[in-house]
C-alpha positions as CSV (number, residue, x, y, z in Angstrom):
1,X,0.0,0.0,0.0
2,X,2.8,2.4,0.9
3,X,4.6,1.8,-2.4
4,X,1.4,2.2,-4.3
5,X,0.8,5.4,-2.5
6,X,4.2,6.7,-3.2
7,X,3.8,5.9,-6.9
8,X,0.4,7.7,-7.0
9,X,1.9,10.8,-5.4
10,X,4.9,10.7,-7.8
11,X,2.7,10.3,-10.8
12,X,0.4,13.2,-9.8
13,X,3.5,15.4,-9.0
14,X,4.8,14.7,-12.5
15,X,1.4,15.4,-14.0
16,X,0.9,18.7,-12.1
17,X,4.5,19.8,-12.5
18,X,4.1,22.0,-15.5
19,X,4.4,25.8,-15.3
20,X,1.1,26.4,-17.1
21,X,-2.2,25.2,-15.6
22,X,-3.9,23.1,-18.2
23,X,-7.5,21.9,-18.3
24,X,-6.4,18.6,-19.9
25,X,-4.0,18.0,-17.0
26,X,-6.8,18.7,-14.5
27,X,-9.1,16.2,-16.3
28,X,-6.3,13.5,-16.2
29,X,-5.6,14.2,-12.5
30,X,-9.3,13.9,-11.7
31,X,-9.4,10.5,-13.4
32,X,-6.3,9.3,-11.5
33,X,-7.8,10.4,-8.2
34,X,-11.2,8.9,-8.8
35,X,-9.7,5.6,-9.9
36,X,-7.3,5.4,-6.9
37,X,-9.9,6.2,-4.3
38,X,-13.0,4.7,-5.8
39,X,-14.9,7.9,-6.4
40,X,-17.8,7.9,-8.9
41,X,-17.1,11.5,-9.8
42,X,-14.7,14.3,-9.4
43,X,-15.9,17.9,-9.9
44,X,-14.2,21.3,-10.0
45,X,-16.2,24.5,-9.3
46,X,-15.1,28.1,-9.6
47,X,-16.9,31.1,-7.9
48,X,-18.0,33.9,-10.2
49,X,-18.8,37.5,-9.5
50,X,-22.4,36.6,-8.7
51,X,-21.4,34.3,-5.9
52,X,-22.3,31.2,-8.0
53,X,-20.0,28.1,-8.1
54,X,-19.9,26.9,-11.7
55,X,-18.7,23.5,-12.8
56,X,-15.5,23.8,-14.9
57,X,-14.1,20.2,-15.1
58,X,-15.5,16.8,-14.3
59,X,-14.7,13.2,-14.3
60,X,-17.7,11.0,-13.8
61,X,-18.7,7.3,-14.2
62,X,-22.3,6.0,-14.3
63,X,-25.4,8.2,-14.0
64,X,-24.1,10.8,-11.6
65,X,-26.4,13.8,-11.2
66,X,-24.4,16.9,-11.8
67,X,-25.0,20.4,-10.5
68,X,-23.7,22.7,-13.2
69,X,-24.1,25.8,-11.0
70,X,-25.3,26.6,-7.5
71,X,-25.1,29.6,-5.1
72,X,-22.4,29.4,-2.5
73,X,-25.2,30.5,-0.1
74,X,-26.6,27.0,-0.5
75,X,-23.9,26.0,1.9
76,X,-24.6,27.0,5.5
77,X,-22.3,30.0,6.4
78,X,-21.0,28.3,9.6
79,X,-20.3,25.1,7.7
80,X,-18.7,27.2,4.9
81,X,-16.2,28.5,7.5
82,X,-15.5,24.9,8.6
83,X,-14.8,23.9,5.0
84,X,-12.5,26.9,4.4
85,X,-10.3,26.1,7.5
86,X,-9.9,22.3,6.8
87,X,-7.5,20.7,4.3
88,X,-10.5,18.5,3.2
89,X,-13.8,17.4,4.7
90,X,-15.3,13.9,4.3
91,X,-19.0,13.5,4.9
92,X,-20.7,10.0,5.0
93,X,-24.4,9.4,5.2
94,X,-25.1,9.1,8.9
95,X,-27.8,9.7,11.5
96,X,-25.2,11.8,13.3
97,X,-24.9,14.4,10.5
98,X,-26.1,17.9,11.0
99,X,-28.4,19.7,8.6
100,X,-25.5,21.4,6.7
101,X,-23.8,18.0,6.0
102,X,-27.1,16.4,4.9
103,X,-27.7,19.4,2.6
104,X,-24.3,19.0,0.9
105,X,-24.9,15.2,0.4
106,X,-28.3,16.0,-1.1
107,X,-26.8,18.8,-3.3
108,X,-24.4,16.3,-5.0
109,X,-26.7,13.2,-4.7
110,X,-24.0,11.4,-2.7
111,X,-23.8,8.8,0.0
112,X,-20.3,9.9,0.7
113,X,-18.5,13.2,-0.2
114,X,-15.0,14.6,0.0
115,X,-14.8,18.4,-0.3
116,X,-11.7,20.5,-0.7
117,X,-12.1,24.3,-0.7
118,X,-9.8,26.8,-2.5
119,X,-9.6,29.9,-0.4
120,X,-8.0,33.4,-0.5
121,X,-6.0,35.0,2.3
122,X,-9.2,35.9,4.2
123,X,-10.4,32.3,4.0
124,X,-13.1,33.2,1.6
125,X,-14.0,30.2,-0.6
126,X,-13.6,30.9,-4.4
127,X,-13.3,27.3,-5.6
128,X,-14.5,23.9,-4.6
129,X,-13.3,20.3,-5.4
130,X,-16.0,17.7,-4.8
131,X,-15.4,13.9,-5.0
132,X,-18.6,11.9,-4.9
133,X,-19.5,8.3,-4.0
134,X,-23.1,7.4,-4.9
135,X,-23.2,4.2,-2.8
136,X,-22.1,3.4,0.7
137,X,-18.6,1.9,1.0
138,X,-16.4,0.8,3.8
139,X,-14.7,3.7,5.7
140,X,-11.2,4.4,4.4
141,X,-8.2,3.3,6.6
142,X,-6.1,5.8,8.3
143,X,-3.3,5.2,5.8
144,X,-5.7,5.7,2.9
145,X,-7.1,8.8,4.5
146,X,-3.6,10.3,4.9
147,X,-2.7,9.5,1.3
148,X,-5.9,11.2,0.2
149,X,-5.1,14.3,2.2
150,X,-1.6,14.4,0.6
151,X,-3.0,14.0,-2.9
152,X,-5.9,16.5,-2.5
153,X,-3.6,19.1,-0.9
154,X,-1.3,18.9,-3.9
155,X,-4.2,19.0,-6.4
156,X,-6.0,21.8,-4.5
157,X,-2.9,24.0,-4.8
158,X,-2.7,23.4,-8.5
159,X,-6.4,24.3,-9.0
160,X,-5.9,27.3,-6.7
161,X,-3.3,28.7,-9.1
162,X,-5.7,28.3,-12.1
163,X,-8.6,30.0,-10.2
164,X,-6.4,32.8,-9.0
165,X,-5.2,33.4,-12.6
166,X,-8.8,33.5,-13.8
167,X,-9.6,36.0,-11.1
168,X,-6.7,38.2,-12.2
169,X,-7.8,37.9,-15.8
170,X,-11.3,38.9,-15.0
171,X,-10.2,41.8,-12.8
172,X,-7.8,43.0,-15.5
173,X,-10.5,42.8,-18.3
174,X,-13.0,44.6,-16.0
175,X,-10.6,47.4,-15.2
176,X,-9.6,47.8,-18.9
177,X,-13.3,47.9,-19.8
178,X,-13.9,50.7,-17.2
179,X,-10.8,52.7,-18.4
180,X,-11.9,52.3,-22.1
181,X,-15.4,53.7,-21.4
182,X,-14.7,56.6,-19.0
183,X,-14.6,59.2,-21.8
184,X,-11.1,60.0,-20.6
185,X,-7.9,59.3,-22.7
186,X,-5.1,57.7,-20.6
187,X,-1.6,56.5,-21.3
188,X,1.3,55.6,-19.0
189,X,5.0,55.8,-19.8
190,X,8.3,55.1,-18.0
191,X,9.2,58.3,-16.2
192,X,12.8,58.3,-17.4
193,X,12.9,56.3,-20.7
194,X,9.5,57.6,-21.8
195,X,8.6,54.1,-23.1
196,X,4.9,53.6,-23.3
197,X,3.6,51.0,-20.7
198,X,-0.1,51.3,-21.1
199,X,-2.7,53.1,-23.2
200,X,-6.5,52.8,-23.2
201,X,-8.6,52.4,-26.3
202,X,-10.1,55.9,-26.5
203,X,-6.6,57.4,-26.4
204,X,-5.1,55.0,-29.0
205,X,-7.9,55.1,-31.6
206,X,-7.1,58.4,-33.3
207,X,-3.5,57.3,-33.6
208,X,-4.2,54.0,-35.3
209,X,-4.9,51.7,-32.3
210,X,-3.2,50.3,-29.3
211,X,-0.6,48.4,-31.3
212,X,0.9,51.7,-32.5
213,X,1.9,52.6,-28.9
214,X,3.8,49.7,-27.4
215,X,7.5,49.5,-27.8
216,X,7.7,53.2,-28.6
217,X,8.3,56.4,-26.7
218,X,5.4,58.8,-26.2
219,X,6.6,61.5,-28.6
220,X,7.2,59.0,-31.3
221,X,3.5,58.3,-31.5
222,X,2.0,61.7,-30.5
223,X,4.5,64.0,-32.2
224,X,6.3,61.9,-34.9
225,X,8.1,64.9,-36.3
226,X,10.1,65.3,-33.0
227,X,13.2,63.4,-32.1
228,X,13.2,64.0,-28.3
229,X,11.2,64.9,-25.2
230,X,8.4,67.5,-25.6
231,X,9.5,71.0,-24.5
232,X,6.2,71.3,-22.6
233,X,6.5,68.0,-20.8
234,X,5.7,68.7,-17.1
235,X,7.5,65.7,-15.6
236,X,9.9,67.8,-13.4
237,X,6.8,69.4,-11.8
238,X,5.6,65.9,-10.7
239,X,8.5,64.9,-8.4
240,X,10.3,66.4,-5.4
241,X,14.0,66.9,-4.9
242,X,14.3,63.2,-3.9
243,X,12.7,62.0,-7.1
244,X,9.4,61.0,-5.3
245,X,5.9,61.7,-6.7
246,X,4.3,64.9,-5.5
247,X,1.0,66.4,-6.9
248,X,-1.1,66.3,-10.0
249,X,-0.3,68.9,-12.6
250,X,-2.9,70.1,-15.2
251,X,-2.9,72.2,-18.4
252,X,-4.9,72.7,-21.6
253,X,-3.5,71.3,-24.9
254,X,-4.7,71.6,-28.5
255,X,-4.2,68.6,-30.7
256,X,-2.4,69.8,-33.9
257,X,-4.0,67.5,-36.5
258,X,-7.7,68.2,-35.7
259,X,-7.7,71.2,-33.5
260,X,-9.4,69.4,-30.6
261,X,-8.8,70.8,-27.1
262,X,-8.0,68.6,-24.0
263,X,-7.6,69.3,-20.3
264,X,-4.5,67.2,-19.4
265,X,-3.7,65.8,-16.0
266,X,-0.2,64.4,-15.3
267,X,1.1,62.5,-12.2
268,X,4.0,60.4,-11.2
269,X,3.4,57.1,-9.5
270,X,5.0,53.7,-9.0
271,X,4.3,51.2,-11.8
272,X,3.5,47.5,-11.0
273,X,7.2,46.6,-11.2
274,X,8.2,49.4,-8.9
275,X,9.6,51.8,-11.5
276,X,8.6,55.4,-11.5
277,X,6.0,56.0,-14.2
278,X,4.2,59.0,-15.6
279,X,0.4,58.8,-16.1
280,X,-1.2,61.2,-18.5
281,X,-5.0,61.5,-18.7
282,X,-7.0,64.0,-20.7
283,X,-10.6,64.9,-21.2
284,X,-11.9,66.5,-24.4
285,X,-12.9,70.1,-23.7
286,X,-13.3,71.2,-27.3
287,X,-17.0,72.2,-26.8
288,X,-16.1,74.0,-23.5
289,X,-13.4,76.0,-25.3
290,X,-15.8,77.0,-28.0
291,X,-18.3,78.1,-25.4
292,X,-15.6,80.0,-23.5
293,X,-14.5,81.7,-26.7
294,X,-18.2,82.6,-27.5
295,X,-18.8,84.0,-24.0
296,X,-15.5,86.0,-24.2
297,X,-16.5,87.4,-27.6
298,X,-20.0,88.4,-26.5
299,X,-18.5,90.1,-23.4
300,X,-16.0,92.2,-25.4
301,X,-17.7,92.9,-28.8
302,X,-20.8,94.7,-29.9
303,X,-23.2,92.1,-31.4
304,X,-24.5,94.5,-34.1
305,X,-21.2,96.0,-35.4
306,X,-18.8,93.4,-34.2
307,X,-16.6,96.2,-32.9
308,X,-14.9,96.1,-29.5
309,X,-17.1,97.5,-26.8
310,X,-16.5,99.6,-23.7
311,X,-15.5,96.6,-21.6
312,X,-12.8,95.7,-24.2
313,X,-11.6,99.3,-24.2
314,X,-11.2,99.3,-20.5
315,X,-9.3,96.0,-20.5
316,X,-7.1,96.9,-23.3
317,X,-6.3,100.3,-21.7
318,X,-5.3,98.5,-18.5
319,X,-3.1,96.1,-20.4
320,X,-1.3,98.9,-22.3
321,X,-0.9,101.0,-19.1
322,X,0.7,97.9,-17.4
323,X,3.1,97.6,-20.3
324,X,4.0,101.3,-20.1
325,X,5.0,100.8,-16.4
326,X,8.0,99.0,-17.7
327,X,9.2,101.9,-19.7
328,X,7.3,101.4,-22.9
329,X,5.5,104.3,-24.6
330,X,1.9,104.4,-25.7
331,X,-0.6,106.8,-27.2
332,X,-4.3,107.3,-26.6
333,X,-6.3,108.7,-29.6
334,X,-9.8,110.1,-29.0
335,X,-12.2,110.8,-31.9
336,X,-15.2,113.1,-31.3
337,X,-17.7,112.7,-34.2
338,X,-20.3,115.5,-34.2
339,X,-23.9,114.4,-34.3
340,X,-23.1,110.8,-33.9
341,X,-25.4,110.4,-30.9
342,X,-28.4,111.0,-33.1
343,X,-27.3,108.4,-35.6
344,X,-26.6,106.0,-32.8
345,X,-29.9,106.6,-31.1
346,X,-32.1,106.3,-34.2
347,X,-30.3,103.6,-36.2
348,X,-29.1,101.2,-33.5
349,X,-31.4,98.3,-32.8
């Protein structure tokens, strides 16, 4: 028995030893475990964002009733905590079972059930391995139980890596979807080399797509006629004397090829690998600029004649007087047109 157990552990270790988690490998491992321990089925479930455990892989023999999906709330919360804290839990049909144990047996249509939970650092279950026996069988020996614990611990870690990778992929795609639909253009580059590290879709589209950005420096994409850092780049305003990030800096910028205006926000921060990075986000304010220009025009020009009004005269005089304070000379010309008041009063509308 000991030699057979060692051989089983070794064969599973070789099977699960790859660097990439593979569904085919998971299926083979399920078959090996079911055969070695006389299970009628082995089932792998993953938790989704709606708190449902969904069946991902299976190995079944006979007419085993499968639950393709069920809410994690179908498991009693107190018993869920018990599952999360144990390496594995074995439940056999017995008069001594509590309601939570009987509910799990009924959920899987089992006479005996072995459950392994995959948990995060807070002991929250986000995956479940269930091995089902449909008919009552003799209780396993202590040696067999220890071997099963070793095998399932190994297999559970392998499944945990896959589930964790799936969680990261989902989180990444969700975040990218949010960033692509905020109405704000965003890109990130290395603070010192200016190599582009990230760009969202709305930023990349006018320049030919995301693939135009990666492996290039920011000015190579945004200002291809340049051969160096932009003269207006605010990077040195974003760090202190020790090279550490400080505050956000903002300015308005007009895109040269279509005249669109953007309010730009720049900040320094630490990228995922620890390097200092520069994030640039911008919102299209073209309509705002046009509205501002219209308001400015209406405030300073007569709507009938399109000539500068009194407000503009006062502002311009103040500006010229300020210039003259520095030693410059200026002149004020005054025209008095006889009888113009009658014309203005009778013809202005």
